[in-house]
N, C-alpha and C positions, 0 to 999 in steps of 0.2 A: 686626666683628660681632661676636657674641656665640659663641662657641662652646658646643658640646652636650654633649662629652667632652673634662678635658685634653688638649691634644698634640692636638684637633683643630680644622682652622678650615676654618670652614663659607666653602663657594666659591657663586659668583654660578648656577654651573648648579645646584649642590644646592637652594640656596632655591623656584630654581624648577619643579625639580621636585617639589621637600615642596607650594608650590605650585597644580601641576596636581595630584599626588593629592590636596587637599586641597579642591580645586575636581572633582575627580571624584568623593569625596565625598561632599561637600556635594549636589551632582546626583543622586547614585543615592539619599541619603535623599530628597531631595526627591519623585522618584519615587514612592518606594514607598512615600511617607506619599499624595500624589495620587491613585494610582492609575496600573491603563494606561488610553494613551490609543484610543479607535478612531482606526486608522492605515489600514485600510478601510472602506467603509461596509455599514451590517447585511445581513447577506442576508435576502432577506424570500421565505422560503419559502412555497410552501403549505400548508394544513393538509389531512394525512394524510384520506384516506379508507379509514378499516378495509373494512367492506362491502366496496368495491372490493376494495383487495387482497387480502382473502380470498376472491372471486368466482376473479377471475386462479391465486388458488392453487390452489383445487377444479378448475379449469376446465384447467391445465395440469397435474394430478395422473390426471384423466382420460384427458386428449389419454393419456400415458403408460403406463398402464394398459392403454388399448387394444395401442399397439404391442407393448406385452410380452405379451397376449393371441395378437394376429396371429405374433409371433415362434412362440407355444409352440407355436398351434394349427400351425404350417408348419412347428412340426420333429415333431411327434406323427403327422401325415398320412401319414409314408412315409420314403422312403430319399431322401438328403440329397448328395447329388455336389460337394465344394471342387475348387476347382482352384488351383490356384497362378502366375503366370507363369515364371516360373523353374523352379523348379523339373517346371514341362510342356519345354520346349526343353531338359533336363537327359534327362531320362527319353528322351526322343524320337532326342536324338544318341548316346543309349547305344545306342538299338537299334537306329541304320542301321550304329552300328560293327562289333554281335555280326554 
């Protein structure tokens, strides 16, 4: 066996590792040269309908605006009573204790 460096012996393991590395580099170069292979079939999507998407977006915006208008009208109409479940129980228990 030929030695690469003086005083160094090339073993069978070293030769196998070099062969494996050379094969890996060769396959990598081949893969880069050829290009990617499709593993999965191509996805076939539908052509987007921009008009329909815009219409749906406008309908959703109108529905949101209507809900916000209802909330605004409700808040402007008068007093608003807020009840918190846990707080109501604590207030009642404190009143009963006094």
